[in-house]
C-alpha positions as CSV (number, residue, x, y, z in Angstrom):
1,X,0.2,-0.1,0.3
2,X,1.0,3.7,-0.4
3,X,-0.3,7.0,-0.5
4,X,0.4,10.6,-1.3
5,X,-1.1,13.9,0.7
6,X,-1.5,17.3,-0.8
7,X,-3.0,20.6,0.1
8,X,-1.8,23.7,2.5
9,X,-2.8,24.6,6.4
10,X,-5.0,27.2,5.4
11,X,-6.1,26.3,1.3
12,X,-9.2,24.6,0.4
13,X,-8.6,21.0,1.5
14,X,-6.4,18.4,2.2
15,X,-6.4,15.2,0.2
16,X,-4.8,11.8,0.3
17,X,-4.9,9.7,-2.3
18,X,-4.4,5.6,-1.5
19,X,-3.5,3.0,-3.1
20,X,-3.2,-1.2,-2.6
21,X,-6.0,-1.4,-0.3
22,X,-7.4,-5.0,-0.4
23,X,-10.9,-5.2,-1.9
24,X,-13.9,-6.2,0.1
25,X,-12.8,-4.3,3.3
26,X,-15.8,-2.4,4.5
27,X,-15.3,1.2,4.8
28,X,-17.4,4.5,6.0
29,X,-17.1,7.6,6.9
30,X,-17.7,7.2,10.6
31,X,-14.7,4.4,11.1
32,X,-12.4,7.4,9.9
33,X,-14.1,10.8,11.6
34,X,-14.0,9.3,14.9
35,X,-10.3,9.1,14.8
36,X,-10.1,12.8,12.8
37,X,-12.3,13.8,16.1
38,X,-9.8,12.2,18.3
39,X,-6.8,14.2,16.7
40,X,-8.4,17.4,17.2
41,X,-9.4,17.3,21.1
42,X,-6.9,17.4,23.8
43,X,-5.6,19.6,26.6
44,X,-4.2,22.2,25.5
45,X,-5.4,22.6,21.6
46,X,-5.3,26.3,20.4
47,X,-8.8,28.2,18.7
48,X,-8.6,26.5,15.3
49,X,-9.6,23.5,16.9
50,X,-13.0,25.2,17.6
51,X,-13.0,26.6,14.1
52,X,-12.0,23.3,11.9
53,X,-14.2,20.6,12.7
54,X,-12.9,18.1,10.4
55,X,-14.7,15.1,8.7
56,X,-13.7,13.0,5.7
57,X,-15.5,12.8,1.9
58,X,-14.7,9.7,0.4
59,X,-14.4,10.2,-3.3
60,X,-13.4,6.8,-4.5
61,X,-12.5,3.8,-4.4
62,X,-15.7,2.3,-2.1
63,X,-18.7,1.5,-3.7
64,X,-21.9,0.7,-1.0
65,X,-19.9,0.5,1.8
66,X,-16.9,-1.6,0.3
67,X,-13.6,-1.5,-0.8
68,X,-13.2,-2.0,-4.8
69,X,-9.4,-2.5,-4.7
70,X,-8.6,0.4,-6.7
71,X,-7.3,3.8,-5.2
72,X,-9.0,5.9,-2.7
73,X,-9.4,9.4,-2.4
74,X,-10.1,11.1,0.9
75,X,-10.7,14.8,1.1
76,X,-11.3,16.5,4.3
77,X,-12.3,20.4,3.6
78,X,-11.0,23.3,5.6
79,X,-14.1,25.2,6.9
80,X,-11.6,28.3,7.1
81,X,-11.3,29.1,3.6
82,X,-13.4,31.2,3.1
83,X,-11.4,33.7,5.5
84,X,-8.5,32.4,3.3
85,X,-9.3,33.0,-0.5
86,X,-7.2,36.5,-0.9
87,X,-4.0,34.9,0.9
88,X,-4.2,31.7,-0.5
89,X,-5.6,32.1,-3.6
90,X,-5.1,30.0,-6.4
91,X,-5.1,32.4,-9.4
92,X,-2.0,34.8,-10.0
93,X,-1.4,38.3,-8.3
94,X,-0.5,41.3,-10.8
95,X,3.2,42.0,-10.3
96,X,1.9,45.6,-9.0
97,X,0.3,44.0,-6.4
98,X,2.5,41.5,-4.9
99,X,4.0,43.7,-2.4
100,X,0.0,43.9,-0.6
101,X,-0.2,40.6,-0.4
102,X,-1.8,39.9,3.4
103,X,0.2,38.1,6.0
104,X,3.7,37.9,4.2
105,X,6.4,36.5,6.7
106,X,10.0,37.1,6.5
107,X,10.6,36.4,10.1
108,X,11.1,32.8,10.0
109,X,10.7,31.1,13.8
110,X,13.0,29.1,15.3
111,X,12.5,25.2,15.2
112,X,10.4,25.6,12.7
113,X,10.9,24.6,8.8
114,X,10.7,28.4,7.7
115,X,13.8,29.3,7.0
116,X,15.4,26.1,5.6
117,X,12.4,25.6,3.5
118,X,12.5,29.0,1.9
119,X,16.5,29.2,1.3
120,X,15.8,25.5,-0.5
121,X,12.9,26.5,-2.5
122,X,13.9,30.1,-2.8
123,X,10.8,31.6,-1.2
124,X,11.1,35.3,-0.3
125,X,7.7,34.7,1.6
126,X,8.0,32.5,4.1
127,X,3.8,31.4,4.5
128,X,4.8,29.3,1.3
129,X,6.9,27.0,3.5
130,X,4.7,26.8,6.4
131,X,1.3,26.3,5.1
132,X,2.2,22.9,3.8
133,X,5.1,22.1,7.2
134,X,2.5,23.0,9.3
135,X,1.1,19.6,11.6
136,X,-2.1,19.9,9.7
137,X,-1.0,17.8,7.2
138,X,-1.7,14.9,9.6
139,X,-5.4,15.5,9.2
140,X,-5.6,13.1,6.1
141,X,-2.4,10.8,7.4
142,X,-4.9,10.2,10.6
143,X,-7.6,9.3,7.8
144,X,-5.2,6.8,5.7
145,X,-4.4,5.4,9.3
146,X,-7.8,4.7,10.1
147,X,-8.2,2.7,6.6
148,X,-5.0,0.9,8.0
149,X,-6.4,0.1,11.2
150,X,-9.6,-1.0,9.9
151,X,-7.7,-3.7,7.7
152,X,-6.1,-4.7,11.1
153,X,-8.8,-5.2,13.4
154,X,-11.0,-7.4,10.6
155,X,-7.1,-9.5,11.1
156,X,-7.6,-9.3,14.8
157,X,-4.8,-6.8,15.4
158,X,-5.7,-3.8,17.4
159,X,-3.7,-0.5,17.5
160,X,-4.0,1.8,20.6
161,X,-2.4,5.2,21.0
162,X,-1.8,6.9,24.4
163,X,0.4,9.3,26.5
164,X,3.2,8.2,29.2
165,X,4.8,11.9,29.3
166,X,4.2,15.7,29.2
167,X,7.0,17.8,30.1
168,X,8.2,16.2,32.9
169,X,5.4,14.7,34.2
170,X,5.4,10.4,34.0
171,X,2.7,8.1,34.1
172,X,3.4,5.7,36.9
173,X,-0.1,3.8,36.9
174,X,-0.6,2.4,33.3
175,X,-3.2,-0.8,34.3
176,X,-5.2,-1.7,32.1
177,X,-7.1,-5.5,31.6
178,X,-7.1,-5.5,28.1
179,X,-6.1,-3.2,24.8
180,X,-10.1,-2.1,24.3
181,X,-9.9,-0.9,28.2
182,X,-6.7,0.7,27.3
183,X,-8.3,2.6,24.6
184,X,-11.4,3.6,26.5
185,X,-9.0,4.8,29.3
186,X,-7.4,7.0,26.8
187,X,-10.1,8.1,25.0
188,X,-11.9,9.2,28.1
189,X,-8.7,11.6,29.4
190,X,-8.3,15.0,28.0
191,X,-4.7,14.1,27.8
192,X,-4.9,10.5,26.6
193,X,-3.4,9.3,29.6
194,X,-3.7,6.5,32.0
195,X,-2.7,7.5,35.1
196,X,-6.0,9.8,37.1
197,X,-2.9,11.9,39.1
198,X,-0.6,12.4,36.5
199,X,-3.6,13.9,34.2
200,X,-4.4,16.5,36.3
201,X,-0.3,17.5,37.0
202,X,-0.2,17.2,33.0
203,X,-2.8,19.5,32.7
204,X,-1.4,22.2,35.1
205,X,1.8,21.9,33.6
206,X,0.1,22.7,30.3
207,X,-2.2,25.7,31.7
208,X,1.4,26.9,32.9
209,X,3.1,26.6,29.6
210,X,0.1,28.7,27.6
211,X,0.3,31.8,30.6
212,X,3.5,32.2,30.1
213,X,3.0,32.4,26.1
214,X,5.2,29.2,26.2
215,X,4.5,25.3,24.7
216,X,5.4,21.9,26.6
217,X,6.4,18.8,24.8
218,X,5.9,15.1,25.7
219,X,5.7,11.0,25.0
220,X,3.6,9.3,23.5
221,X,3.3,5.6,23.0
222,X,1.4,3.0,21.0
223,X,1.1,-0.7,21.1
224,X,-0.2,-3.1,18.9
225,X,-1.6,-6.2,19.8
226,X,-2.2,-9.7,17.5
227,X,0.9,-9.2,15.1
228,X,2.1,-12.7,13.7
229,X,5.5,-13.5,14.1
230,X,7.7,-12.9,11.3
231,X,6.7,-9.0,9.8
232,X,9.3,-7.1,8.1
233,X,13.0,-9.0,7.6
234,X,16.7,-9.6,8.3
235,X,17.8,-9.6,5.2
236,X,18.1,-5.9,4.1
237,X,18.2,-2.9,6.3
238,X,15.1,-1.5,4.5
239,X,13.0,-4.4,4.6
240,X,13.0,-4.1,8.5
241,X,9.7,-3.1,10.4
242,X,11.0,-1.7,13.1
243,X,13.2,0.4,11.0
244,X,10.1,1.6,8.7
245,X,8.3,2.1,12.3
246,X,11.1,4.6,13.8
247,X,11.1,6.4,10.2
248,X,7.3,7.0,10.1
249,X,7.1,7.9,13.7
250,X,10.1,10.9,13.2
251,X,8.5,11.9,9.8
252,X,5.6,13.1,12.4
253,X,5.7,17.2,13.0
254,X,8.1,18.0,15.8
255,X,9.1,14.0,16.9
256,X,13.0,14.2,17.4
257,X,13.1,10.7,19.1
258,X,11.8,6.9,19.0
259,X,12.3,4.0,21.3
260,X,11.2,0.4,21.1
261,X,10.1,-1.5,24.2
262,X,12.8,0.1,27.0
263,X,14.5,1.3,24.2
264,X,17.6,3.7,25.4
265,X,17.2,1.9,28.8
266,X,18.6,-1.1,27.2
267,X,22.0,0.8,27.1
268,X,22.3,1.1,30.7
269,X,21.5,-2.4,31.6
270,X,23.5,-5.8,31.0
271,X,22.4,-8.2,28.4
272,X,20.7,-11.1,31.1
273,X,18.5,-8.1,32.0
274,X,17.4,-7.1,28.9
275,X,16.9,-10.0,26.2
276,X,13.1,-11.5,26.4
277,X,13.7,-15.6,26.9
278,X,11.7,-18.2,24.7
279,X,8.7,-20.1,25.7
280,X,6.6,-22.1,24.6
281,X,3.5,-24.1,24.9
282,X,1.3,-26.1,22.9
283,X,-1.6,-23.6,22.7
284,X,0.0,-20.1,22.4
285,X,3.1,-21.8,20.7
286,X,6.1,-19.3,20.9
287,X,6.0,-16.3,23.9
288,X,8.5,-14.1,25.8
289,X,8.9,-14.4,29.2
290,X,9.2,-10.4,29.0
291,X,8.8,-7.8,26.7
292,X,11.4,-5.5,26.6
293,X,12.7,-5.5,23.1
294,X,8.9,-4.2,22.2
295,X,8.0,-7.0,19.6
296,X,10.9,-7.1,17.5
297,X,14.1,-9.1,16.7
298,X,16.1,-8.8,14.0
299,X,13.7,-6.1,12.0
300,X,10.9,-8.5,12.3
301,X,7.5,-8.9,14.9
302,X,8.1,-12.3,17.1
303,X,4.5,-12.1,18.4
304,X,4.8,-10.0,21.4
305,X,2.5,-6.8,21.5
306,X,4.3,-3.9,19.7
307,X,5.4,-1.2,22.2
308,X,6.9,2.3,20.3
309,X,7.6,5.5,21.7
310,X,7.9,8.8,20.3
311,X,9.6,11.8,21.5
312,X,7.9,15.3,21.0
313,X,9.4,18.4,21.3
314,X,7.7,21.5,22.2
315,X,5.5,23.3,19.3
316,X,7.7,26.2,18.0
317,X,4.9,28.2,17.7
318,X,5.2,30.9,20.5
319,X,2.8,33.5,21.7
320,X,6.2,35.0,23.7
321,X,8.5,34.7,20.3
322,X,12.0,33.8,20.2
323,X,14.3,36.2,18.4
324,X,14.5,35.7,14.8
325,X,16.1,37.7,11.5
326,X,14.0,39.3,8.8
327,X,15.2,37.9,5.9
328,X,14.7,41.0,3.7
329,X,16.0,43.1,6.2
330,X,18.7,41.0,8.1
331,X,17.5,43.2,11.1
332,X,16.5,41.3,14.4
333,X,13.1,40.8,15.6
334,X,10.5,38.5,17.4
335,X,10.0,35.6,15.3
336,X,6.4,35.5,14.0
337,X,3.1,34.2,15.7
338,X,0.6,32.1,14.1
339,X,-2.2,30.7,16.1
340,X,-1.1,27.7,17.1
341,X,-1.5,25.1,20.3
342,X,0.3,24.8,24.0
343,X,0.5,21.6,23.6
344,X,-0.4,18.8,21.1
345,X,0.9,15.9,22.6
346,X,-2.2,13.9,23.3
347,X,-3.1,14.9,19.7
348,X,0.0,13.6,18.8
349,X,-0.8,10.0,20.2
350,X,-3.6,9.7,17.5
351,X,-1.3,10.2,14.5
352,X,1.6,8.1,15.9
353,X,-1.2,5.2,16.2
354,X,-2.1,6.0,12.1
355,X,1.6,5.9,11.2
356,X,2.5,2.7,12.9
357,X,-1.2,1.1,11.8
358,X,0.0,2.0,8.7
359,X,3.4,0.5,8.7
360,X,2.0,-2.7,10.1
361,X,-0.8,-3.1,7.5
362,X,1.2,-2.5,4.7
363,X,3.8,-5.0,6.4
364,X,0.8,-7.7,6.1
365,X,-0.5,-7.0,2.6
366,X,3.3,-7.2,1.2
367,X,3.6,-10.9,3.4
368,X,0.1,-12.0,3.1
369,X,-1.3,-9.8,1.1
370,X,-3.2,-10.3,-2.5
371,X,-6.3,-8.5,-3.7
372,X,-8.5,-9.7,-1.3
373,X,-9.6,-9.2,2.7
374,X,-11.0,-13.0,2.9
375,X,-7.8,-14.5,1.3
376,X,-5.4,-12.3,3.5
377,X,-7.1,-13.6,6.7
378,X,-7.1,-17.3,5.3
379,X,-3.3,-16.7,4.5
380,X,-2.7,-15.3,8.6
381,X,-4.6,-18.5,10.0
382,X,-2.5,-20.6,8.2
383,X,0.2,-18.6,9.2
384,X,-0.4,-18.6,12.8
385,X,-0.7,-22.8,12.6
386,X,2.4,-23.1,11.0
387,X,4.2,-20.6,13.1
388,X,2.7,-22.1,16.0
389,X,3.9,-25.6,15.8
390,X,7.4,-24.7,14.0
């Protein structure tokens, strides 16, 4: 499977075209809109979340509720477009009027793509950069991920994202009875945190950052249960599934790190305390006594739940802007201010959930795929019987 996205933050719409989704998958806009709604929630979101009420339109690839196997087109319209038509319009502007274009940006924001992108593409108005580099683009990546999650759910594989840290506040109570319980608790929390005590502290930290005109980051975790053994490969670097997931996580705006299982802590421990001992029984087949490696060995899944964490830096758009340099005058100024969030970590857990789901679903299709969901199910069932008795 593959997809491309297009659209600007304040343009008329965001679009993705998805190719390779098997035929016979039951799919409606309700499957996608729930995730789009969750992406807009979360304590610390800015005013734009009240302006934009994202909902998807499925324009191709689905007939009478079932995928056809042909490309699927998804569109999310920007409700705020009517206020931006003069700023972001498609039609050419006469040369004598270019100097009068509103909301032109010549003061790059530290930590953003503004300056580097302007230099790379030769833009003197950095709105040309920030409109596409904005995290608004993740809207349709979440939509694509929703389809991936639907594929996985049909195959008995569940994906859930939640928050484990905001600022310097970490969760200490992450108890849940099963993955559906985890999802329910995350959905009920304003910060998608399972620890009620930490939840209150996180919200207070977000409030403090907002009052100071600042922003705050954190760490999200994605768990995937029901993954068969052997997804990915050890034979080439670009076929290792954990490497693909790492790339997907760091492709999310503002994410600067990723780890699996106990992650960087493994570097501080002896090998005997890190590696997961192997067990076998007639009912479960091969399992591990622990899951320190987060479900991966040698670039492949080992049948244990996948545990992936991503570290998100604070959003670079601040209401108390940092110093920058005007690219026209070369004078020092405060960086420009765009409407933004003080914390987007809870929403980022939804995006992380989506991109991980996409990579796992793609690996499933690569290994077990044909063009029909029913045959993929049969292939996975046969594979699981094979691996348990190997």
